N, C-alpha and C positions, 0 to 999 in steps of 0.2 A: 266669250263670258269671265272664264276663269282668266285666263290672260288680260282681260279690261281690269279685273280686279287686282292681277297683283301688278300691274303696272301704277293702279291706285295706291297700291300699298308702298308701292318702293318709293316714289315720289313722298308720300306719306311721309317716310320712314327718314327721304334727306332731309325735307322743309326742316322737319321736327331739328335733327341735330345741328343744320345753321343756327335755328334759333336758340336752339342750347347752348353751341360755342359763343354766339353773339351775346347772349343772357350772362355767360359767366365771363366773359370779357369787361362786358360795362359795368357789373354787379361790382368787383375789384376796382377800377376806374369810381365809381361811384362811393364807395366806404371812404377812399380819401378827401373826395369833394366835398361828402356831407361834414366829416369833422372841420376841414378848411372853413367853410360857409358856416359852420353853426346851424343849417338850417335842417328843422325838423322834418318837413315834406321829404327832404332827399336823403337822409338819416332812416326814417322808419324806410323810404320803396329800396334801399340798399338792402335793410333787413327782407324783406319781403320778397324782392328777387334772389336772396339768398335762395329762399321757400320756391321761389319760380324755377331755380338752376335745377333744383331734386324736384319736380314734378315733370320739367321737361328734358330733363336726362333720363327720369324712370320711364314718361312717354314715348319718348327714342328707343327705348331697348323694349316695352309692349307691343307697340307697334313692329319692331322686329319679329320678335314673339310671335306675332299675330301672321306672318305670314307662312309659317311653319305649317307641313300635311299633315293632314288626318293620322292619327297610329290608332292603337289599342285602348289609350288611357283616353283621348279625345277624338271622338270617333265625327266628329263634327266639323275636326278641326282647329287650329287656335283663332280665329280671329273674334272671338268672344272676349281676348285679352286685351285689343284694344279699346274696347267699352270700357274693361277695367281701367284701363290708363286713364279714359277721358273721366268717371269716376273721381279717381285718387288727386289730378290735376286740379277739378272741380274744385275739391274739399280744401286742398291746399292752397288753392286760390283766396276761397272764403275766407279761411282761418286771416290768412297773412293780410287782407284788404282790414279785416275787424280791428286787427291788432293797430292797421292805419289808422283806422276810424277814430283807435282808444286815446293813440298817440296825440293825435289832433287835437281832439277833444282836451285833454289834458295841456298840450301848448297854447290853447286858445284861452284858457284862463290864465295864464300866466305868459303872454308872450315875450319873445327875447328877439334880441337884435338880430340880423343876419346880413351876411356878405352879398349885396345886390350883384355887385356886380359878376363873383365867382357864382351863382346860382345862374345867373343870366349864360355863362361857357358851357356852363355843365348843361344847361337846359339843350342849348343848340346839337352837342354832342350825342343828348340823350333821345332827341327827337330823329338825328342821322341812325343813331345805333338801331334803338327799338323799330322806329319807322321801319326799315329794312326787315328785321324779322318777323314783324307785322306781315308787310307786304310777300316775303315767302309761304307767312301761311295760311295767307288769303286766299279763299276760293276752295279753299279743301271739303273733299268730299264727306271725309269720316267724320264722325262727333268728335274724337279728339283733337284732330283739327279743328276743328268750330270752337271747342273750349280752349285747348293749347293758344291759340292765336288771339284770346286775351288775356293772356300773359304781356305778350309786346305790345299788343291795342292799349293796354290800359295804360302800361307804362309811357307810350307815345302821347295818350290824351292829359297824362300826367306832365310830361316834359312842356306840354304845350303850355297847359295851365301857369308851370312854373315859368316857363318862357313869357306870358302875363305877365307874373306877380313881381317875376326880378324886376321887368322893365317900370311897372308902378312903382315899387317901392323905391326905384333909383330917383324917380320924383317926386314920391312923397312917404313918408316916414311911418309905414304903415305894416309892422312886422306881422298884425295877425292874420294878413294874405296868405302868410305860408300855410299855416294850420289850414285857414278855411278852404284854402284851394284842397287841401289834401284830401279833407272830407268829404266836399263834393265829387270829387271824381271815386272814392271806395265807393260810398254809396251808387253813384251808376253805374261802375262795372260791376258791384254785388248781385244788382238787379239781373242784369245781363247774363253774366252765370249761372243766375238760379232757374235763371228760362232754359237754358240750355242743358243744367243737371236733371231737371224734370223729365227731358227724352232718354235721358240716360237710363233713370230708376226706371221708365217704363220699357226700357230695351229691357233691363234685368228682372222685369216684372214679367216679363215675355208677354207683353202684350203685341198687336195687329201692328204691322206697317202701318203708321197713320194714311202714307196714300191706299191704301189696300181695302176695297170695297166688296165686304164678303158677301153679302145678298146679291150683290149688281154680278158677280163674280157665278155665284150658283145659279143665277141667272142663265150669264154663258155657257154652262154646261148643263142644265136642262134644255136647251136648244142644239147639242149635238147629237146628229143621226143616233138613235137605237138609249138615249139617254133618260130614264123614266125622271129619275131626280137623284138628289148627294145629301149625304150627312156627316155625320164625325168631320164636319170640318174645322182643321186645325191651322194655326199661321202663326208666324213671332219673327222675329227679325234674331240675329245673330249678334250684329255689332253695328245694326243702325245702315247697312249698304247692303249687306246679303241673307236674303230673307229662304226660313222654310216653310215647307205648306203638305198636309196629307188630307187626304178626304177616302171616302166611300162612296165610289159612283152604284146606282141602281141602275142597271141595263135592263135592257127588253128579256124574257126566257128565254125567247127563240133567238140570240143575239149569236153570230157565228162567230169565230176565232178572229177573223179577221176585221169583223165592227169592232170588237172589244180593244184590240190593239189600234183600231184608227181610233176609236175615241180617248184611248188611255194618250195614244201621242197627239191630239189638240188638246188636250189639257195643258200637255207640259208646253208644248205650242203656246197656249195663252201666259204662262205663267213667264216662258222666259222674256216677254215683253215689259215683266215688269221685276227685274234683277232678282228673280229667286233661284237659288244656285240649288237646292234639296228638295226635292219634291217626291212625294209617295202616293200613288193613287194605287187603292184598292178597289178590284171590282166583283160585285155582287149579282148573281141575275133576281129580275123580280120573282118574290115569293121564298128566296133564298134565306135562311138563317144568318143573321149577323154573329160574326164571331165578338163583336163585344157588345153581347146581349146585356152584361150587368150596366151600360153607359144607356142602352135604347136606341133604337135601330129604326125610326121613324124615318122615313124620305123626305127631306126638302122640297 
């Protein structure tokens, strides 16, 4: 289980590193190209890509940090830093896209002539650079990868729109197409980023993993031989991938040590099927006073 998580973490780190380096290289090219073509879509995207470089670089570092093992300061390990990277990446992306949208609206009021052939060339390069970066992050398991891939993914969509727009402007003199495309793309990507950020916020609020059905799991625990019920069942996720679980099992008063060990082992087996990395099972015998009396101790 741990080896499986570590391989995902190292893969995520490599993918984020490739996406960061590609984004940095293309941002420098994009700044020069935006000045050359006088395209607001390209210039604002260059500024937006500068923010992308920062957030992807930070996400890369936090991904590396999240692979560190537990210590006295972070007893669950550093995996939560991965979720922090996802949150920062998403917020930077929303801020950058908001600026793109504002700039596009301003340019729509006063459309300016653009260098359509140059835009066409840059669009082809943009699709190649960002398309490859998006492909490297595609299929990532972590929340950070899922949000981070919207950086090159959004850029690939944007350059695809620029390609279409510049092609149209080669035929018709319609400079308003440039800011209009930038605005539509910004709105589309902001919507998708907000959807993913909702999951990140739920991680920080320690909500239960969305795929975990607590009521159904309580019923499965009640089916374990010797178990009367369970209470104080709590579960949350560290980063969207690695989960934490704790519960109080109530067993028959005459339960033997072997039955208690077997019940605890069975709970661990059931949870290992669902990516739970930190499991705590406290056992109480029927009629025994619960150690957490202040929370109430009725069996479910």
